[in-house]
MDAnalysis code that builds the backbone (N, CA, C; Angstrom):
import MDAnalysis as mda
import numpy as np

u = mda.Universe.empty(726, n_residues=242, atom_resindex=np.repeat(np.arange(242), 3), trajectory=True)
u.add_TopologyAttr("name", ["N", "CA", "C"] * 242)
u.add_TopologyAttr("resid", np.arange(1, 243))
u.add_TopologyAttr("resname", ["MET", "ILE", "GLU", "ILE", "ALA", "ARG", "ILE", "PRO", "ALA", "LEU", "SER", "ASP", "ASN", "TYR", "ILE", "TRP", "LEU", "VAL", "HIS", "GLU", "PRO", "VAL", "SER", "GLY", "GLU", "THR", "VAL", "VAL", "ILE", "ASP", "PRO", "ALA", "GLU", "ALA", "GLU", "PRO", "VAL", "LEU", "ALA", "ALA", "ALA", "GLU", "ALA", "ARG", "GLY", "TRP", "ALA", "ILE", "THR", "GLN", "ILE", "TRP", "ASN", "THR", "HIS", "TRP", "HIS", "PRO", "ASP", "HIS", "VAL", "GLY", "GLY", "ASN", "ALA", "ALA", "ILE", "LYS", "ALA", "ALA", "THR", "GLY", "CYS", "ALA", "ILE", "THR", "SER", "PRO", "GLU", "ALA", "GLU", "ARG", "ASP", "ARG", "ILE", "ALA", "THR", "PHE", "ASP", "VAL", "THR", "VAL", "LYS", "GLY", "GLY", "ASP", "VAL", "VAL", "HIS", "LEU", "GLY", "ALA", "LEU", "LYS", "ALA", "ASP", "VAL", "ILE", "ASP", "VAL", "PRO", "ALA", "HIS", "THR", "ALA", "GLY", "HIS", "ILE", "ALA", "TYR", "HIS", "LEU", "PRO", "ASP", "GLU", "GLN", "ALA", "ILE", "PHE", "VAL", "GLY", "ASP", "THR", "LEU", "PHE", "ALA", "MET", "GLY", "CYS", "GLY", "ARG", "LEU", "PHE", "GLU", "GLY", "THR", "ALA", "GLU", "GLN", "MET", "PHE", "ALA", "ASN", "MET", "THR", "ARG", "LEU", "ALA", "ALA", "LEU", "PRO", "GLY", "GLU", "THR", "ALA", "VAL", "TYR", "CYS", "ALA", "HIS", "GLU", "TYR", "THR", "GLU", "SER", "ASN", "GLY", "ARG", "TYR", "ALA", "LEU", "VAL", "ALA", "GLU", "PRO", "ASP", "ASN", "GLN", "ALA", "LEU", "ALA", "GLU", "ARG", "MET", "GLU", "GLN", "VAL", "LEU", "ALA", "MET", "ARG", "ALA", "ARG", "GLY", "GLU", "PRO", "THR", "VAL", "PRO", "THR", "THR", "ILE", "ALA", "LEU", "GLU", "ARG", "ALA", "THR", "ASN", "PRO", "PHE", "MET", "ARG", "ALA", "ARG", "SER", "ALA", "ASP", "GLU", "LEU", "ALA", "GLU", "ARG", "ARG", "ALA", "ALA", "LYS", "ASP", "ASN", "PHE", "ARG", "GLY"])
u.atoms.positions = np.array([
    [-20.174, -1.236, -16.770],
    [-19.283, -0.086, -16.882],
    [-19.948, 1.153, -16.283],
    [-19.186, 1.873, -15.481],
    [-19.702, 3.119, -14.938],
    [-19.740, 4.189, -16.030],
    [-20.570, 5.191, -15.796],
    [-20.613, 6.364, -16.653],
    [-20.170, 7.557, -15.811],
    [-19.330, 8.402, -16.386],
    [-18.785, 9.543, -15.658],
    [-19.091, 10.815, -16.427],
    [-19.653, 11.790, -15.736],
    [-19.965, 13.079, -16.343],
    [-19.153, 14.167, -15.668],
    [-18.617, 15.061, -16.476],
    [-17.846, 16.204, -15.999],
    [-18.767, 17.420, -15.950],
    [-18.804, 18.090, -14.804],
    [-19.666, 19.249, -14.647],
    [-18.814, 20.461, -14.302],
    [-18.653, 21.408, -15.220],
    [-17.913, 22.627, -14.894],
    [-18.662, 23.445, -13.842],
    [-17.917, 24.072, -12.949],
    [-18.532, 24.876, -11.890],
    [-17.582, 26.007, -11.504],
    [-18.169, 27.063, -10.920],
    [-17.396, 28.225, -10.503],
    [-16.499, 28.671, -11.665],
    [-15.275, 29.092, -11.375],
    [-14.436, 29.597, -12.473],
    [-13.671, 28.497, -13.182],
    [-13.189, 27.492, -12.431],
    [-12.363, 26.456, -13.067],
    [-12.495, 25.100, -12.395],
    [-13.541, 24.908, -11.581],
    [-13.750, 23.610, -10.926],
    [-14.382, 22.609, -11.873],
    [-14.092, 21.336, -11.611],
    [-14.841, 20.238, -12.204],
    [-15.446, 19.415, -11.073],
    [-16.747, 19.185, -11.171],
    [-17.463, 18.261, -10.305],
    [-17.677, 16.995, -11.129],
    [-17.536, 15.839, -10.485],
    [-17.694, 14.575, -11.208],
    [-18.943, 13.837, -10.730],
    [-19.749, 13.407, -11.681],
    [-20.903, 12.537, -11.430],
    [-20.542, 11.147, -11.929],
    [-20.671, 10.158, -11.066],
    [-20.344, 8.776, -11.446],
    [-21.595, 7.926, -11.257],
    [-22.024, 7.285, -12.329],
    [-23.261, 6.501, -12.326],
    [-22.951, 5.037, -12.541],
    [-23.491, 4.200, -11.648],
    [-23.336, 2.747, -11.752],
    [-24.678, 2.185, -12.219],
    [-24.790, 1.760, -13.487],
    [-26.103, 1.484, -14.061],
    [-26.812, 0.257, -13.504],
    [-26.077, -0.717, -12.970],
    [-26.743, -1.921, -12.466],
    [-27.576, -1.597, -11.230],
    [-26.974, -0.895, -10.284],
    [-27.692, -0.518, -9.067],
    [-28.522, 0.743, -9.245],
    [-28.165, 1.532, -10.244],
    [-28.812, 2.830, -10.431],
    [-28.263, 3.914, -9.519],
    [-27.197, 3.590, -8.758],
    [-26.634, 4.582, -7.851],
    [-25.779, 5.601, -8.601],
    [-25.797, 6.825, -8.081],
    [-24.959, 7.889, -8.630],
    [-24.298, 8.624, -7.485],
    [-22.972, 8.839, -7.602],
    [-22.241, 9.593, -6.589],
    [-21.742, 10.892, -7.201],
    [-21.787, 11.949, -6.408],
    [-21.215, 13.237, -6.782],
    [-19.891, 13.373, -6.038],
    [-18.839, 13.711, -6.752],
    [-17.542, 13.867, -6.110],
    [-17.157, 15.339, -6.092],
    [-16.998, 15.864, -4.880],
    [-16.574, 17.253, -4.639],
    [-17.496, 18.290, -5.281],
    [-18.755, 18.351, -4.822],
    [-19.682, 19.324, -5.397],
    [-19.393, 20.752, -4.931],
    [-18.839, 21.547, -5.808],
    [-18.565, 22.950, -5.495],
    [-19.854, 23.711, -5.268],
    [-20.885, 23.367, -6.026],
    [-22.194, 23.992, -5.912],
    [-23.241, 22.976, -6.332],
    [-24.485, 23.252, -5.974],
    [-25.527, 22.243, -6.158],
    [-26.254, 22.322, -7.492],
    [-26.577, 23.519, -7.932],
    [-27.496, 23.673, -9.064],
    [-27.061, 22.938, -10.326],
    [-25.810, 23.088, -10.784],
    [-25.442, 22.374, -12.009],
    [-25.412, 20.861, -11.842],
    [-25.144, 20.396, -10.620],
    [-25.140, 18.955, -10.355],
    [-26.551, 18.390, -10.460],
    [-27.479, 19.045, -9.809],
    [-28.863, 18.568, -9.845],
    [-29.421, 18.614, -11.260],
    [-29.077, 19.652, -12.010],
    [-29.550, 19.766, -13.390],
    [-28.956, 18.666, -14.266],
    [-27.671, 18.398, -14.084],
    [-27.018, 17.371, -14.893],
    [-27.572, 15.981, -14.591],
    [-27.817, 15.698, -13.320],
    [-28.381, 14.398, -12.956],
    [-29.793, 14.245, -13.504],
    [-30.587, 15.292, -13.392],
    [-31.965, 15.224, -13.899],
    [-31.977, 15.017, -15.408],
    [-31.094, 15.701, -16.116],
    [-31.052, 15.581, -17.568],
    [-30.710, 14.159, -18.003],
    [-29.944, 13.466, -17.185],
    [-29.534, 12.097, -17.517],
    [-30.455, 11.044, -16.911],
    [-31.380, 11.459, -16.084],
    [-32.241, 10.504, -15.409],
    [-31.539, 9.723, -14.327],
    [-30.502, 10.313, -13.735],
    [-29.718, 9.654, -12.692],
    [-30.183, 10.116, -11.318],
    [-30.351, 9.171, -10.413],
    [-30.731, 9.487, -9.034],
    [-29.470, 9.580, -8.175],
    [-29.214, 10.734, -7.594],
    [-28.036, 10.932, -6.749],
    [-28.266, 10.269, -5.397],
    [-27.401, 9.324, -5.049],
    [-27.538, 8.599, -3.792],
    [-26.402, 8.887, -2.811],
    [-25.272, 9.413, -3.328],
    [-24.119, 9.649, -2.466],
    [-23.368, 10.899, -2.901],
    [-22.619, 11.462, -1.957],
    [-21.580, 12.455, -2.225],
    [-20.300, 11.950, -1.580],
    [-19.183, 12.042, -2.306],
    [-17.870, 11.751, -1.736],
    [-17.049, 13.032, -1.759],
    [-16.573, 13.451, -0.613],
    [-15.692, 14.618, -0.514],
    [-14.239, 14.175, -0.371],
    [-13.323, 14.877, -1.048],
    [-11.899, 14.586, -0.884],
    [-11.260, 15.452, 0.196],
    [-11.794, 16.667, 0.424],
    [-11.258, 17.551, 1.457],
    [-12.252, 18.664, 1.734],
    [-11.942, 19.477, 2.732],
    [-12.922, 20.389, 3.309],
    [-13.092, 21.715, 2.584],
    [-12.260, 22.060, 1.659],
    [-12.310, 23.396, 1.055],
    [-13.699, 23.699, 0.489],
    [-14.165, 24.935, 0.651],
    [-15.536, 25.281, 0.260],
    [-15.873, 24.984, -1.199],
    [-14.896, 25.069, -2.096],
    [-15.192, 24.778, -3.500],
    [-15.222, 23.277, -3.782],
    [-15.209, 22.473, -2.710],
    [-15.367, 21.023, -2.848],
    [-16.543, 20.482, -2.040],
    [-17.045, 21.273, -1.127],
    [-18.172, 20.838, -0.285],
    [-19.337, 21.814, -0.325],
    [-19.212, 22.885, -1.110],
    [-20.220, 23.939, -1.087],
    [-21.612, 23.502, -1.489],
    [-21.709, 22.451, -2.300],
    [-23.019, 21.965, -2.729],
    [-23.581, 20.861, -1.873],
    [-22.844, 20.425, -0.858],
    [-23.267, 19.278, -0.048],
    [-24.689, 19.419, 0.489],
    [-24.929, 20.497, 1.223],
    [-26.192, 20.633, 1.957],
    [-27.380, 20.684, 1.012],
    [-27.273, 21.453, -0.069],
    [-28.413, 21.603, -0.981],
    [-28.687, 20.320, -1.756],
    [-27.634, 19.606, -2.136],
    [-27.846, 18.340, -2.850],
    [-28.456, 17.313, -1.912],
    [-27.987, 17.276, -0.668],
    [-28.565, 16.348, 0.306],
    [-30.026, 16.680, 0.570],
    [-30.342, 17.974, 0.672],
    [-31.728, 18.375, 0.909],
    [-32.628, 17.984, -0.254],
    [-32.095, 18.047, -1.468],
    [-32.897, 17.745, -2.653],
    [-33.046, 16.258, -2.924],
    [-32.066, 15.455, -2.495],
    [-32.037, 14.043, -2.896],
    [-32.062, 13.059, -1.739],
    [-31.717, 13.506, -0.539],
    [-31.593, 12.594, 0.589],
    [-30.338, 11.744, 0.543],
    [-29.363, 12.121, -0.247],
    [-28.155, 11.317, -0.410],
    [-27.321, 11.291, 0.870],
    [-26.430, 10.318, 0.957],
    [-25.504, 10.191, 2.077],
    [-24.160, 10.801, 1.698],
    [-23.531, 11.495, 2.642],
    [-22.289, 12.203, 2.378],
    [-21.133, 11.538, 3.122],
    [-20.101, 11.194, 2.363],
    [-18.890, 10.595, 2.918],
    [-17.761, 11.611, 2.838],
    [-17.083, 11.841, 3.965],
    [-16.042, 12.854, 4.058],
    [-14.820, 12.289, 4.778],
    [-13.685, 12.996, 4.703],
    [-12.476, 12.498, 5.373],
    [-12.608, 12.524, 6.895],
    [-12.229, 11.441, 7.524],
    [-12.277, 11.362, 8.987],
    [-11.461, 12.473, 9.633],
    [-10.308, 12.772, 9.098],
    [-9.424, 13.764, 9.708],
    [-9.944, 15.190, 9.571],
    [-11.015, 15.366, 8.768],
    [-11.569, 16.701, 8.574],
    [-13.033, 16.774, 9.004],
    [-13.427, 15.863, 9.880],
    [-14.825, 15.801, 10.308],
    [-15.267, 17.082, 11.007],
    [-14.341, 17.797, 11.630],
    [-14.697, 19.039, 12.305],
    [-14.838, 20.210, 11.345],
    [-14.517, 19.987, 10.069],
    [-14.545, 21.079, 9.101],
    [-15.592, 20.874, 8.015],
    [-16.295, 19.740, 8.055],
    [-17.345, 19.455, 7.073],
    [-18.612, 19.106, 7.853],
    [-19.478, 20.074, 8.004],
    [-20.629, 19.912, 8.896],
    [-21.684, 18.944, 8.361],
    [-21.649, 18.664, 7.071],
    [-22.750, 17.933, 6.444],
    [-22.536, 16.428, 6.354],
    [-21.425, 15.900, 6.848],
    [-21.119, 14.486, 6.602],
    [-22.097, 13.557, 7.318],
    [-22.278, 12.365, 6.728],
    [-22.982, 11.254, 7.372],
    [-22.012, 10.170, 7.823],
    [-20.971, 9.959, 7.033],
    [-19.977, 8.925, 7.291],
    [-18.605, 9.534, 7.051],
    [-17.622, 9.145, 7.842],
    [-16.250, 9.568, 7.571],
    [-15.377, 8.345, 7.309],
    [-14.347, 8.546, 6.481],
    [-13.452, 7.460, 6.102],
    [-12.014, 7.945, 6.134],
    [-11.113, 6.975, 6.170],
    [-9.678, 7.273, 6.148],
    [-8.987, 6.244, 5.269],
    [-7.699, 6.470, 5.029],
    [-6.943, 5.556, 4.193],
    [-7.064, 4.119, 4.654],
    [-7.278, 3.216, 3.705],
    [-7.464, 1.798, 4.011],
    [-8.919, 1.386, 4.063],
    [-9.819, 2.364, 4.201],
    [-11.246, 2.060, 4.175],
    [-11.707, 1.830, 2.735],
    [-12.902, 1.287, 2.598],
    [-13.500, 1.019, 1.297],
    [-14.908, 1.597, 1.284],
    [-15.248, 2.284, 0.218],
    [-16.624, 2.739, 0.021],
    [-17.167, 2.057, -1.225],
    [-18.477, 2.023, -1.347],
    [-19.099, 1.289, -2.446],
    [-20.077, 2.162, -3.219],
    [-20.107, 1.938, -4.519],
    [-21.129, 2.506, -5.399],
    [-21.788, 1.322, -6.079],
    [-22.959, 0.936, -5.581],
    [-23.521, -0.326, -6.017],
    [-22.564, -1.440, -5.649],
    [-22.251, -2.284, -6.608],
    [-21.327, -3.396, -6.360],
    [-19.862, -2.993, -6.526],
    [-19.629, -1.784, -6.994],
    [-18.253, -1.341, -7.202],
    [-17.643, -0.856, -5.905],
    [-16.352, -1.095, -5.749],
    [-15.665, -0.626, -4.554],
    [-14.660, 0.449, -4.917],
    [-14.488, 1.377, -3.982],
    [-13.457, 2.408, -4.104],
    [-12.587, 2.338, -2.859],
    [-11.311, 2.209, -3.077],
    [-10.352, 2.219, -1.972],
    [-10.033, 3.656, -1.597],
    [-10.075, 3.962, -0.312],
    [-9.742, 5.294, 0.176],
    [-8.239, 5.360, 0.431],
    [-7.610, 6.401, -0.094],
    [-6.166, 6.588, 0.048],
    [-5.920, 7.918, 0.747],
    [-5.102, 7.912, 1.779],
    [-4.704, 9.165, 2.434],
    [-3.672, 9.881, 1.568],
    [-3.955, 11.141, 1.238],
    [-3.019, 11.945, 0.443],
    [-2.916, 13.351, 1.056],
    [-2.447, 13.465, 2.296],
    [-2.370, 14.771, 2.945],
    [-1.271, 15.639, 2.332],
    [-1.465, 16.940, 2.437],
    [-0.472, 17.958, 2.051],
    [-1.211, 19.219, 1.639],
    [-2.105, 19.107, 0.636],
    [-2.928, 20.263, 0.266],
    [-3.792, 20.666, 1.450],
    [-4.467, 19.687, 2.053],
    [-5.074, 19.836, 3.379],
    [-4.602, 18.664, 4.229],
    [-4.760, 18.811, 5.536],
    [-4.194, 17.819, 6.452],
    [-4.853, 16.452, 6.333],
    [-6.140, 16.435, 5.948],
    [-6.850, 15.168, 5.896],
    [-7.299, 14.749, 4.512],
    [-6.712, 15.307, 3.488],
    [-7.119, 15.042, 2.098],
    [-7.066, 13.546, 1.804],
    [-8.091, 13.055, 1.098],
    [-8.142, 11.665, 0.665],
    [-8.442, 11.595, -0.826],
    [-8.180, 10.433, -1.405],
    [-8.537, 10.142, -2.790],
    [-9.358, 8.858, -2.813],
    [-10.136, 8.690, -3.879],
    [-10.983, 7.505, -4.051],
    [-10.530, 6.764, -5.306],
    [-10.017, 5.557, -5.121],
    [-9.474, 4.763, -6.219],
    [-10.412, 3.607, -6.528],
    [-10.908, 3.559, -7.759],
    [-11.753, 2.455, -8.225],
    [-10.892, 1.540, -9.087],
    [-10.243, 0.546, -8.482],
    [-9.275, -0.263, -9.242],
    [-9.908, -1.035, -10.388],
    [-11.126, -1.534, -10.194],
    [-11.761, -2.314, -11.253],
    [-12.137, -1.454, -12.455],
    [-12.282, -0.162, -12.231],
    [-12.631, 0.766, -13.310],
    [-11.419, 1.551, -13.798],
    [-10.258, 1.301, -13.199],
    [-9.025, 2.012, -13.558],
    [-9.242, 3.520, -13.532],
    [-9.748, 3.987, -12.384],
    [-10.042, 5.410, -12.219],
    [-9.709, 5.826, -10.797],
    [-9.252, 7.066, -10.649],
    [-9.012, 7.617, -9.324],
    [-9.444, 9.076, -9.310],
    [-10.097, 9.466, -8.225],
    [-10.570, 10.830, -8.028],
    [-9.701, 11.461, -6.948],
    [-8.915, 12.450, -7.358],
    [-7.806, 12.924, -6.531],
    [-8.014, 14.316, -5.949],
    [-9.164, 14.932, -6.190],
    [-9.387, 16.259, -5.632],
    [-8.332, 17.241, -6.086],
    [-7.643, 17.847, -5.100],
    [-6.617, 18.855, -5.406],
    [-5.208, 18.356, -5.072],
    [-4.999, 17.041, -5.074],
    [-3.664, 16.506, -4.801],
    [-2.823, 16.442, -6.067],
    [-3.340, 15.797, -7.090],
    [-2.632, 15.653, -8.363],
    [-3.435, 16.354, -9.443],
    [-2.747, 17.185, -10.234],
    [-3.355, 17.824, -11.396],
    [-2.600, 17.401, -12.651],
    [-3.174, 17.673, -13.798],
    [-2.455, 17.479, -15.045],
    [-1.244, 18.403, -15.052],
    [-0.060, 17.822, -15.013],
    [1.221, 18.538, -14.983],
    [1.403, 19.383, -13.721],
    [0.671, 19.055, -12.648],
    [0.804, 19.839, -11.426],
    [0.439, 19.054, -10.188],
    [0.522, 19.734, -9.047],
    [0.049, 19.189, -7.776],
    [-0.544, 20.330, -6.969],
    [-1.249, 20.001, -5.898],
    [-1.879, 21.017, -5.081],
    [-0.867, 21.821, -4.272],
    [-1.251, 23.037, -3.943],
    [-0.423, 23.849, -3.047],
    [-0.348, 23.192, -1.674],
    [0.749, 23.444, -0.989],
    [0.981, 22.829, 0.320],
    [0.411, 23.722, 1.417],
    [-0.911, 23.795, 1.489],
    [-1.557, 24.682, 2.451],
    [-1.431, 24.185, 3.889],
    [-1.611, 22.884, 4.107],
    [-1.650, 22.356, 5.468],
    [-0.671, 21.199, 5.684],
    [0.189, 20.974, 4.725],
    [1.099, 19.844, 4.854],
    [2.469, 20.187, 4.334],
    [3.265, 19.169, 4.088],
    [4.676, 19.330, 3.780],
    [5.026, 18.772, 2.404],
    [6.188, 19.192, 1.919],
    [6.685, 18.633, 0.673],
    [6.961, 17.139, 0.807],
    [7.379, 16.715, 2.000],
    [7.612, 15.286, 2.219],
    [6.320, 14.494, 2.027],
    [5.223, 15.038, 2.542],
    [3.941, 14.362, 2.352],
    [3.542, 14.328, 0.877],
    [3.708, 15.453, 0.193],
    [3.317, 15.489, -1.213],
    [4.214, 14.588, -2.051],
    [5.489, 14.513, -1.714],
    [6.381, 13.604, -2.428],
    [5.926, 12.162, -2.236],
    [5.530, 11.820, -1.017],
    [5.008, 10.467, -0.756],
    [3.729, 10.222, -1.550],
    [2.879, 11.241, -1.642],
    [1.663, 11.109, -2.454],
    [1.999, 10.836, -3.914],
    [2.922, 11.622, -4.460],
    [3.292, 11.463, -5.871],
    [3.882, 10.075, -6.119],
    [4.710, 9.608, -5.188],
    [5.307, 8.282, -5.330],
    [4.232, 7.196, -5.324],
    [3.287, 7.348, -4.421],
    [2.218, 6.337, -4.314],
    [1.323, 6.353, -5.552],
    [0.964, 7.531, -6.010],
    [0.098, 7.618, -7.182],
    [0.827, 7.145, -8.439],
    [2.111, 7.449, -8.543],
    [2.882, 7.022, -9.709],
    [2.963, 5.507, -9.817],
    [2.792, 4.810, -8.702],
    [2.869, 3.350, -8.697],
    [1.589, 2.680, -9.197],
    [0.523, 3.452, -9.390],
    [-0.711, 2.882, -9.930],
    [-0.503, 2.497, -11.391],
    [-1.326, 1.612, -11.927],
    [-1.195, 1.257, -13.344],
    [-1.246, 2.496, -14.235],
    [-0.423, 2.508, -15.269],
    [-0.317, 3.687, -16.112],
    [-1.607, 4.085, -16.792],
    [-2.482, 3.114, -17.065],
    [-3.730, 3.426, -17.757],
    [-4.787, 4.016, -16.832],
    [-4.495, 4.109, -15.535],
    [-5.466, 4.661, -14.587],
    [-5.837, 6.082, -14.963],
    [-7.119, 6.340, -15.124],
    [-7.604, 7.684, -15.432],
    [-7.643, 8.506, -14.153],
    [-7.121, 9.724, -14.237],
    [-7.008, 10.607, -13.080],
    [-8.002, 11.755, -13.232],
    [-8.963, 11.795, -12.307],
    [-10.002, 12.817, -12.327],
    [-9.700, 13.848, -11.245],
    [-9.146, 14.973, -11.661],
    [-8.842, 16.042, -10.711],
    [-9.942, 17.095, -10.769],
    [-9.860, 18.064, -9.883],
    [-11.009, 18.929, -9.634],
    [-10.892, 20.331, -10.217],
    [-9.848, 20.594, -11.017],
    [-9.705, 21.925, -11.601],
    [-9.111, 21.841, -13.005],
    [-9.428, 22.826, -13.799],
    [-8.838, 22.998, -15.125],
    [-7.651, 23.948, -14.995],
    [-6.537, 23.370, -14.546],
    [-5.307, 24.133, -14.334],
    [-4.222, 23.774, -15.350],
    [-4.543, 22.953, -16.337],
    [-3.502, 22.313, -17.135],
    [-2.631, 23.304, -17.892],
    [-3.231, 24.309, -18.497],
    [-2.425, 25.239, -19.291],
    [-1.419, 25.988, -18.425],
    [-1.865, 26.509, -17.294],
    [-0.930, 27.237, -16.427],
    [0.106, 26.294, -15.825],
    [-0.317, 25.079, -15.473],
    [0.656, 24.101, -14.979],
    [1.707, 23.786, -16.034],
    [1.255, 23.635, -17.267],
    [2.176, 23.295, -18.337],
    [3.188, 24.389, -18.618],
    [2.770, 25.628, -18.476],
    [3.714, 26.730, -18.716],
    [4.860, 26.685, -17.703],
    [4.525, 26.382, -16.458],
    [5.608, 26.231, -15.480],
    [6.419, 24.968, -15.746],
    [5.745, 23.881, -16.091],
    [6.451, 22.612, -16.314],
    [7.524, 22.754, -17.394],
    [7.252, 23.542, -18.415],
    [8.229, 23.761, -19.469],
    [9.476, 24.470, -18.947],
    [9.312, 25.300, -17.924],
    [10.450, 25.965, -17.298],
    [11.214, 24.984, -16.412],
    [10.473, 24.148, -15.689],
    [11.107, 23.181, -14.787],
    [11.877, 22.105, -15.548],
    [11.333, 21.689, -16.714],
    [11.963, 20.625, -17.493],
    [12.020, 21.032, -18.970],
    [12.876, 21.989, -19.300],
    [12.889, 22.521, -20.671],
    [13.313, 21.519, -21.730],
    [13.965, 20.446, -21.342],
    [14.437, 19.451, -22.310],
    [13.512, 18.234, -22.426],
    [12.348, 18.303, -21.791],
    [11.419, 17.168, -21.804],
    [10.568, 17.233, -23.070],
    [10.893, 16.418, -24.053],
    [10.204, 16.468, -25.341],
    [8.750, 16.036, -25.217],
    [8.494, 15.036, -24.369],
    [7.108, 14.602, -24.168],
    [6.267, 15.736, -23.606],
    [6.840, 16.512, -22.730],
    [6.158, 17.659, -22.143],
    [5.877, 18.725, -23.196],
    [6.870, 19.021, -24.030],
    [6.671, 20.023, -25.075],
    [5.555, 19.613, -26.026],
    [5.528, 18.335, -26.392],
    [4.474, 17.845, -27.287],
    [3.114, 17.908, -26.613],
    [3.085, 17.556, -25.335],
    [1.803, 17.609, -24.624],
    [1.294, 19.045, -24.534],
    [2.186, 19.981, -24.285],
    [1.755, 21.360, -24.148],
    [1.161, 21.899, -25.449],
    [1.714, 21.489, -26.577],
    [1.132, 21.881, -27.868],
    [-0.312, 21.387, -27.973],
    [-0.532, 20.158, -27.546],
    [-1.884, 19.597, -27.589],
    [-2.816, 20.340, -26.642],
    [-2.315, 20.659, -25.444],
    [-3.132, 21.359, -24.456],
    [-3.539, 22.733, -24.960],
    [-2.610, 23.463, -25.533],
    [-2.920, 24.799, -26.042],
    [-3.976, 24.727, -27.139],
    [-3.876, 23.732, -27.994],
    [-4.872, 23.575, -29.048],
    [-6.241, 23.222, -28.475],
    [-6.256, 22.344, -27.489],
    [-7.526, 21.963, -26.862],
    [-8.186, 23.153, -26.173],
    [-7.400, 23.915, -25.438],
    [-7.972, 25.053, -24.717],
    [-8.442, 26.132, -25.694],
    [-7.745, 26.288, -26.802],
    [-8.173, 27.256, -27.815],
    [-9.532, 26.887, -28.392],
    [-9.821, 25.582, -28.402],
    [-11.133, 25.110, -28.874],
    [-12.159, 25.045, -27.755],
    [-11.753, 25.423, -26.556],
    [-12.663, 25.379, -25.417],
    [-12.884, 24.000, -24.860],
    [-11.964, 23.077, -25.117],
    [-12.108, 21.699, -24.666],
    [-11.443, 21.484, -23.315],
    [-11.985, 20.591, -22.483],
    [-11.334, 20.254, -21.211],
    [-10.106, 19.393, -21.442],
    [-9.168, 19.451, -20.511],
    [-7.927, 18.677, -20.635],
    [-7.828, 17.553, -19.614],
    [-8.849, 17.365, -18.813],
    [-8.871, 16.270, -17.855],
    [-10.129, 15.443, -18.089],
    [-10.089, 14.136, -17.803],
    [-9.071, 13.435, -17.021],
    [-7.756, 13.274, -17.776],
    [-6.726, 13.029, -16.971],
    [-5.425, 12.659, -17.497],
    [-5.196, 11.190, -17.146],
    [-3.970, 10.709, -17.297],
    [-3.656, 9.337, -16.891],
    [-2.371, 9.331, -16.069],
    [-2.200, 8.294, -15.306],
    [-0.970, 8.150, -14.527],
    [0.240, 8.094, -15.453],
    [0.144, 7.384, -16.566],
    [1.274, 7.283, -17.485],
    [1.668, 8.647, -18.036],
    [0.687, 9.446, -18.382],
    [0.967, 10.772, -18.925],
    [1.618, 11.660, -17.866],
    [1.167, 11.538, -16.631],
    [1.775, 12.334, -15.555],
    [3.195, 11.864, -15.244],
    [3.439, 10.575, -15.297],
    [4.805, 10.089, -15.096],
    [5.760, 10.724, -16.104],
    [5.278, 10.935, -17.318],
    [6.132, 11.434, -18.389],
    [6.274, 12.946, -18.407],
    [5.287, 13.683, -17.840],
    [5.253, 15.133, -18.076],
    [5.017, 15.984, -16.843],
    [4.768, 15.395, -15.697],
    [4.425, 16.177, -14.508],
    [5.690, 16.421, -13.676],
    [6.144, 17.671, -13.541],
    [7.403, 17.921, -12.836],
    [7.357, 17.597, -11.352],
    [6.166, 17.514, -10.780],
    [6.055, 17.169, -9.365],
    [6.083, 15.657, -9.167],
    [5.422, 14.923, -10.038],
    [5.526, 13.471, -9.979],
    [6.922, 13.013, -10.373],
    [7.609, 13.779, -11.189],
    [8.939, 13.423, -11.660],
    [10.056, 13.925, -10.746],
    [9.699, 14.686, -9.717],
    [10.710, 15.156, -8.765],
    [11.418, 13.960, -8.130],
    [12.725, 14.073, -7.964],
    [13.523, 12.943, -7.480],
    [13.631, 12.890, -5.967],
    [13.162, 13.920, -5.297],
    [13.221, 13.954, -3.834],
    [12.199, 14.954, -3.326],
    [11.932, 14.892, -2.014],
    [11.043, 15.885, -1.408],
    [11.626, 17.281, -1.519],
    [12.932, 17.392, -1.432],
    [13.558, 18.703, -1.553],
    [13.348, 19.285, -2.946],
    [13.492, 18.449, -3.954],
    [13.278, 18.946, -5.318],
    [11.810, 19.319, -5.520],
    [10.888, 18.514, -4.989],
    [9.483, 18.864, -5.090],
    [9.215, 20.194, -4.391],
    [9.799, 20.401, -3.213],
    [9.615, 21.654, -2.481],
    [10.112, 22.840, -3.297],
    [11.258, 22.682, -3.931],
    [11.793, 23.763, -4.763],
    [10.863, 24.062, -5.931],
    [10.366, 23.017, -6.551],
    [9.478, 23.218, -7.696],
    [8.141, 23.816, -7.265],
    [7.631, 23.379, -6.107],
    [6.357, 23.928, -5.636],
    [6.506, 25.416, -5.306],
    [7.590, 25.783, -4.672],
    [7.825, 27.197, -4.354],
    [7.976, 28.017, -5.623],
    [8.680, 27.462, -6.605],
    [8.843, 28.176, -7.870],
    [7.508, 28.337, -8.585],
    [6.684, 27.295, -8.561],
    [5.368, 27.383, -9.205],
    [4.487, 28.401, -8.490],
    [4.571, 28.462, -7.168],
    [3.754, 29.415, -6.410],
    [4.064, 30.855, -6.816],
    [5.297, 31.100, -7.234],
    [5.724, 32.452, -7.595],
    [5.827, 32.665, -9.096],
    [5.401, 31.658, -9.872],
    [5.555, 31.705, -11.316],
    [4.503, 32.614, -11.940],
    [4.922, 33.462, -12.859],
    [4.010, 34.397, -13.514],
    [4.071, 34.274, -15.033],
    [4.449, 33.092, -15.515],
    [4.605, 32.911, -16.948],
    [3.288, 32.739, -17.671],
])
């Protein structure tokens, strides 16, 4: 069984450390910065051997160079964003497979937030690392892509097994939930989830990872019935001040 550590960074980022105990390999996913990652790995006695990037944004690759300098790890980045991530060693695209020890992760293309955004799905571990594509009760802004692309992403992710744990890169759940209640005011599962989220945040607890099943039931973007509806909801969320 892999071990996964959540590392808070910057204002609301989460960096993920994934350790495979048989091989002793550890991968860092989307290091916003280096110092807390190196400290967390040292505290656990984990040797960092890899970095996996989901997209080029600075709060996802900002720690690449310093972690590589400190550990000699190899960096895997999206092929479509190779010109925007100077530190990569290997690039991958949808359909490729990367490995952490004996474990495999399937690379999935999920463009829209950025043009070359990818996700890493570990089917044997029922886990997926989605960067800024899917959030708890939300999805990423459409900076470099279209609502049609994001709708396709949501459809593809929704088809994964419901128990799949979803590791996203930000603590956006409370603000996402406030908009979700406006988008789907009659969704009882959503109302119940929001009560839990508010209580967790009041205690200072993280709200991710989430699961595919929970997002199917409460995420207004995954529940959108068409690309047009997703576009309307994304535009409304972009302007939401609740």
